MILO-287257 format. One line per field, with one value per residue (C-alpha): residue number from 1; x, y, z; residue in one letter. Coordinates in steps of 0.25 Angstrom, whole numbers, plus 5000, padded with zeros to 4 digits. Layout:
% MILO-287257
pos = (NUM, ...)
east = (X, ...)
north = (Y, ...)
up = (Z, ...)
code = (A, ...)
% end
This chain:
% MILO-287257
pos = (1, 2, 3, 4, 5, 6, 7, 8, 9, 10, 11, 12, 13, 14, 15, 16, 17, 18, 19, 20, 21, 22, 23, 24, 25, 26, 27, 28, 29, 30, 31, 32, 33, 34, 35, 36, 37, 38, 39, 40, 41, 42, 43, 44, 45, 46, 47, 48, 49, 50, 51, 52, 53, 54, 55, 56, 57, 58, 59, 60, 61, 62, 63, 64, 65, 66, 67, 68, 69, 70, 71, 72, 73, 74, 75, 76, 77, 78, 79, 80, 81, 82, 83, 84, 85, 86, 87, 88, 89, 90, 91, 92, 93, 94, 95, 96, 97, 98, 99, 100, 101, 102, 103, 104, 105, 106, 107, 108, 109, 110, 111, 112, 113, 114, 115, 116, 117, 118, 119, 120, 121, 122, 123, 124, 125, 126, 127, 128, 129, 130, 131, 132, 133, 134, 135, 136, 137, 138, 139, 140, 141, 142, 143, 144, 145, 146, 147, 148, 149, 150, 151, 152, 153, 154, 155, 156, 157, 158, 159, 160, 161, 162, 163, 164, 165, 166, 167, 168, 169, 170, 171, 172, 173, 174, 175, 176, 177, 178, 179, 180, 181, 182, 183, 184, 185, 186, 187, 188, 189, 190, 191, 192, 193, 194, 195, 196, 197, 198, 199, 200, 201, 202, 203, 204, 205, 206, 207, 208, 209, 210, 211, 212, 213, 214, 215, 216, 217, 218, 219, 220, 221, 222, 223, 224, 225, 226, 227, 228, 229, 230, 231, 232, 233, 234, 235, 236, 237, 238, 239, 240, 241, 242, 243, 244, 245, 246, 247, 248, 249, 250, 251, 252, 253, 254, 255, 256, 257, 258, 259, 260, 261, 262, 263, 264, 265, 266, 267, 268, 269, 270, 271, 272, 273, 274, 275, 276, 277, 278, 279, 280, 281, 282, 283, 284, 285, 286, 287, 288, 289, 290, 291, 292, 293, 294, 295, 296, 297, 298, 299, 300, 301, 302, 303, 304, 305, 306, 307, 308, 309, 310, 311, 312, 313, 314, 315, 316, 317, 318, 319, 320, 321, 322, 323, 324, 325, 326, 327, 328, 329, 330, 331, 332)
east = (5107, 5094, 5092, 5095, 5085, 5075, 5078, 5076, 5063, 5058, 5062, 5056, 5043, 5042, 5045, 5034, 5024, 5027, 5013, 5016, 5027, 5029, 5033, 5043, 5056, 5061, 5065, 5052, 5044, 5052, 5050, 5035, 5033, 5040, 5031, 5019, 5025, 5031, 5046, 5051, 5065, 5071, 5069, 5053, 5054, 5061, 5052, 5039, 5046, 5048, 5035, 5029, 5038, 5037, 5023, 5027, 5019, 5027, 5028, 5031, 5034, 5039, 5034, 5021, 5020, 5032, 5025, 5022, 5007, 5011, 5020, 5008, 5000, 5010, 5013, 4998, 4998, 5010, 5005, 4990, 4985, 4975, 4979, 4972, 4974, 4971, 4973, 4977, 4972, 4969, 4959, 4960, 4955, 4953, 4938, 4945, 4957, 4954, 4939, 4926, 4912, 4901, 4892, 4881, 4881, 4880, 4869, 4862, 4863, 4859, 4846, 4844, 4847, 4835, 4824, 4831, 4832, 4821, 4826, 4839, 4834, 4824, 4825, 4835, 4832, 4836, 4844, 4858, 4855, 4849, 4862, 4870, 4863, 4864, 4878, 4882, 4876, 4884, 4897, 4891, 4891, 4906, 4912, 4919, 4906, 4904, 4919, 4923, 4937, 4946, 4959, 4968, 4958, 4956, 4970, 4971, 4959, 4965, 4967, 4977, 4985, 4984, 4993, 4988, 4992, 4990, 4992, 4997, 4998, 5004, 4991, 4983, 4983, 4994, 4982, 4980, 4994, 4990, 4980, 4990, 5000, 4992, 4988, 5003, 5009, 5001, 4991, 4979, 4969, 4960, 4946, 4939, 4926, 4933, 4947, 4961, 4959, 4973, 4977, 4972, 4985, 4995, 4995, 5007, 5005, 5010, 5010, 5013, 5017, 5020, 5027, 5015, 5018, 5027, 5022, 5023, 5035, 5025, 5019, 5033, 5038, 5028, 5032, 5043, 5047, 5049, 5052, 5049, 5056, 5055, 5062, 5075, 5076, 5079, 5068, 5057, 5061, 5057, 5045, 5041, 5044, 5036, 5024, 5023, 5030, 5024, 5032, 5043, 5056, 5063, 5056, 5055, 5069, 5066, 5052, 5059, 5070, 5060, 5052, 5064, 5068, 5055, 5056, 5069, 5061, 5053, 5040, 5029, 5026, 5037, 5032, 5032, 5033, 5018, 5019, 5030, 5022, 5010, 5018, 5024, 5010, 5006, 5016, 5013, 4999, 5004, 5013, 5026, 5038, 5047, 5047, 5044, 5044, 5030, 5024, 5031, 5025, 5011, 5012, 5019, 5006, 5007, 5020, 5017, 5005, 5006, 5006, 5018, 5026, 5022, 5026, 5039, 5043, 5038, 5049, 5059, 5055, 5067, 5077, 5071, 5067, 5082, 5087, 5079, 5080, 5096, 5096, 5087, 5096, 5108, 5102, 5097)
north = (4991, 4996, 5003, 4992, 4983, 4992, 4994, 4979, 4979, 4989, 4982, 4969, 4977, 4982, 4969, 4962, 4973, 4969, 4966, 4953, 4942, 4943, 4957, 4954, 4951, 4959, 4947, 4939, 4952, 4952, 4936, 4938, 4949, 4941, 4929, 4938, 4943, 4956, 4957, 4966, 4972, 4971, 4986, 4984, 4971, 4980, 4992, 4982, 4976, 4989, 4995, 4983, 4983, 4998, 5000, 5010, 5013, 5010, 5021, 5015, 5025, 5021, 5021, 5015, 5000, 4996, 4988, 4998, 4994, 4980, 4979, 4983, 4973, 4962, 4965, 4964, 4950, 4946, 4948, 4945, 4958, 4966, 4976, 4990, 4999, 5014, 5019, 5034, 5045, 5060, 5064, 5052, 5057, 5050, 5045, 5035, 5032, 5032, 5031, 5037, 5036, 5027, 5038, 5029, 5021, 5032, 5039, 5025, 5023, 5039, 5035, 5023, 5031, 5041, 5030, 5029, 5043, 5045, 5033, 5038, 5053, 5046, 5053, 5063, 5077, 5089, 5091, 5090, 5076, 5072, 5077, 5069, 5057, 5059, 5062, 5049, 5041, 5052, 5046, 5032, 5036, 5039, 5026, 5014, 5007, 5019, 5021, 5016, 5012, 5016, 5010, 5017, 5013, 5000, 4996, 5001, 4994, 4981, 4973, 4963, 4973, 4976, 4983, 4997, 5002, 5017, 5017, 5029, 5038, 5048, 5050, 5055, 5069, 5074, 5076, 5061, 5059, 5067, 5057, 5045, 5051, 5047, 5033, 5029, 5036, 5030, 5021, 5028, 5037, 5048, 5048, 5060, 5052, 5041, 5046, 5038, 5024, 5016, 5005, 4991, 4987, 4994, 4991, 4989, 5002, 5005, 5018, 5019, 5031, 5033, 5047, 5055, 5065, 5067, 5061, 5069, 5067, 5064, 5052, 5047, 5048, 5038, 5027, 5019, 5022, 5012, 5016, 5005, 5008, 5002, 4988, 4984, 4973, 4961, 4966, 4967, 4953, 4948, 4955, 4950, 4936, 4937, 4943, 4936, 4923, 4918, 4927, 4920, 4922, 4923, 4937, 4942, 4949, 4954, 4960, 4967, 4973, 4979, 4985, 4990, 4997, 5002, 5010, 5017, 5023, 5037, 5032, 5039, 5027, 5016, 5002, 4998, 4984, 4983, 4985, 4975, 4964, 4967, 4965, 4953, 4947, 4951, 4944, 4932, 4933, 4935, 4922, 4930, 4922, 4933, 4947, 4950, 4964, 4963, 4958, 4969, 4979, 4974, 4974, 4987, 4993, 4984, 4990, 5005, 5014, 5025, 5023, 5033, 5024, 5012, 5019, 5023, 5009, 5004, 5013, 5008, 4993, 4987, 4994, 4990, 4975, 4973, 4978, 4970, 4958, 4958, 4962, 4950, 4941, 4945, 4943, 4929)
up = (5131, 5136, 5123, 5115, 5122, 5120, 5106, 5105, 5113, 5103, 5090, 5095, 5098, 5085, 5078, 5087, 5081, 5067, 5060, 5054, 5056, 5041, 5042, 5054, 5044, 5032, 5024, 5027, 5022, 5010, 5007, 5010, 5001, 4990, 4993, 4991, 4977, 4982, 4979, 4990, 4992, 5006, 5008, 5006, 5015, 5026, 5026, 5027, 5039, 5046, 5043, 5050, 5062, 5063, 5060, 5049, 5036, 5023, 5012, 4999, 4987, 4973, 4959, 4956, 4954, 4961, 4973, 4983, 4985, 4982, 4994, 5003, 4998, 4998, 5013, 5016, 5009, 5016, 5030, 5026, 5031, 5025, 5015, 5018, 5006, 5005, 4991, 4992, 4982, 4982, 4991, 5000, 5015, 5028, 5024, 5014, 5020, 5035, 5039, 5037, 5044, 5039, 5036, 5031, 5042, 5052, 5044, 5045, 5060, 5062, 5054, 5063, 5075, 5072, 5075, 5089, 5092, 5101, 5109, 5110, 5115, 5124, 5138, 5134, 5141, 5133, 5120, 5126, 5130, 5117, 5110, 5120, 5116, 5101, 5101, 5108, 5096, 5087, 5092, 5089, 5074, 5074, 5079, 5074, 5067, 5059, 5054, 5041, 5041, 5028, 5025, 5036, 5047, 5041, 5042, 5056, 5061, 5055, 5068, 5062, 5054, 5039, 5028, 5025, 5011, 5009, 4993, 4985, 4997, 4988, 4981, 4993, 4998, 5008, 5017, 5018, 5023, 5035, 5038, 5036, 5046, 5059, 5054, 5050, 5062, 5073, 5065, 5071, 5066, 5072, 5071, 5077, 5080, 5086, 5091, 5087, 5081, 5083, 5073, 5078, 5071, 5063, 5048, 5039, 5030, 5016, 5009, 4995, 4987, 4972, 4975, 4967, 4979, 4992, 5004, 5017, 5027, 5038, 5030, 5026, 5040, 5045, 5034, 5031, 5017, 5006, 4990, 4981, 4967, 4954, 4955, 4950, 4939, 4948, 4958, 4947, 4942, 4956, 4957, 4942, 4946, 4959, 4953, 4940, 4942, 4929, 4921, 4914, 4920, 4907, 4904, 4918, 4918, 4904, 4907, 4920, 4912, 4902, 4912, 4919, 4906, 4903, 4917, 4911, 4900, 4901, 4905, 4910, 4920, 4920, 4923, 4938, 4944, 4943, 4928, 4927, 4935, 4926, 4914, 4918, 4922, 4908, 4901, 4908, 4903, 4890, 4890, 4887, 4887, 4883, 4883, 4868, 4862, 4857, 4870, 4877, 4868, 4870, 4885, 4887, 4892, 4904, 4908, 4904, 4907, 4898, 4882, 4880, 4889, 4881, 4868, 4874, 4878, 4865, 4858, 4867, 4867, 4859, 4868, 4881, 4876, 4871, 4884, 4893, 4885, 4885, 4900, 4903, 4894, 4902, 4916, 4912)
code = (X, X, X, X, X, X, X, X, X, X, X, X, X, X, X, X, X, X, X, X, X, X, X, X, X, X, X, X, X, X, X, X, X, X, X, X, X, X, X, X, X, X, X, X, X, X, X, X, X, X, X, X, X, X, X, X, X, X, X, X, X, X, X, X, X, X, X, X, X, X, X, X, X, X, X, X, X, X, X, X, X, X, X, X, X, X, X, X, X, X, X, X, X, X, X, X, X, X, X, X, X, X, X, X, X, X, X, X, X, X, X, X, X, X, X, X, X, X, X, X, X, X, X, X, X, X, X, X, X, X, X, X, X, X, X, X, X, X, X, X, X, X, X, X, X, X, X, X, X, X, X, X, X, X, X, X, X, X, X, X, X, X, X, X, X, X, X, X, X, X, X, X, X, X, X, X, X, X, X, X, X, X, X, X, X, X, X, X, X, X, X, X, X, X, X, X, X, X, X, X, X, X, X, X, X, X, X, X, X, X, X, X, X, X, X, X, X, X, X, X, X, X, X, X, X, X, X, X, X, X, X, X, X, X, X, X, X, X, X, X, X, X, X, X, X, X, X, X, X, X, X, X, X, X, X, X, X, X, X, X, X, X, X, X, X, X, X, X, X, X, X, X, X, X, X, X, X, X, X, X, X, X, X, X, X, X, X, X, X, X, X, X, X, X, X, X, X, X, X, X, X, X, X, X, X, X, X, X, X, X, X, X, X, X, X, X, X, X, X, X, X, X, X, X, X, X, X, X, X, X, X, X)
% end
């Protein structure tokens, strides 16, 4: 009985530490994401809820363009918190991700200090005492006023919480993952000149990966995991209706089925959700009332990003159009 009571107390304590009331219920998260134009599955809403309650980062993997980055951005809009984004790339180091010293400001103050040097050393007897006085000012130059916070430290310094997006972490070097471990484990960083700095509030952290390389087990252990695949026909229709409500409903199903058929071809880069949304928006701008073959050919470059993919799709156009139209008619 006592163990059960302790477990209930711990659970209540965890829930009280949830960052925002909007993140305290799975159904509420799912509905709120949809209100902000992001169609989420229950699995997505569940992992956001658990990440907030357990203070765990979320590692999101999946093909490019399926909504990994957009999930973090929508969560930031949902909780009305600042979105702090760190775009990863090869060669990224702590001076760009964590902090660096304001060397220009340090140099300026050093020049100003020279004019006061005689006054500072006035009354000092011997070299040792002079050095002691100068060393005291050296520490001043390595204090918080001279510290330039980069995204990781900026997120930890946010008093009212924030959403930290570490985007495309797989593009960074393996050494960068080691830098992340302390931040993601204890939400603290060690600065040699200042010591250990703890987060003023723990951010909601999203890491995205396009699987261009394997991430370390140590990094994965510190994260909750979410994989976002390419959507089903039904889910993609909901996404189009939410993101491009101006598109006529009569062609939404046909458009989605056409894109789904394209993905089955041997393409260099199959269209993702982002391309589908762009294509739907383009059809609205072109005042399309139906998915005509000529219009599709003229706008294939919105969906496909390589000329060889466009050529292949044009060769298969008749079969794809026939299939998508017939399926669309059956479904309606």
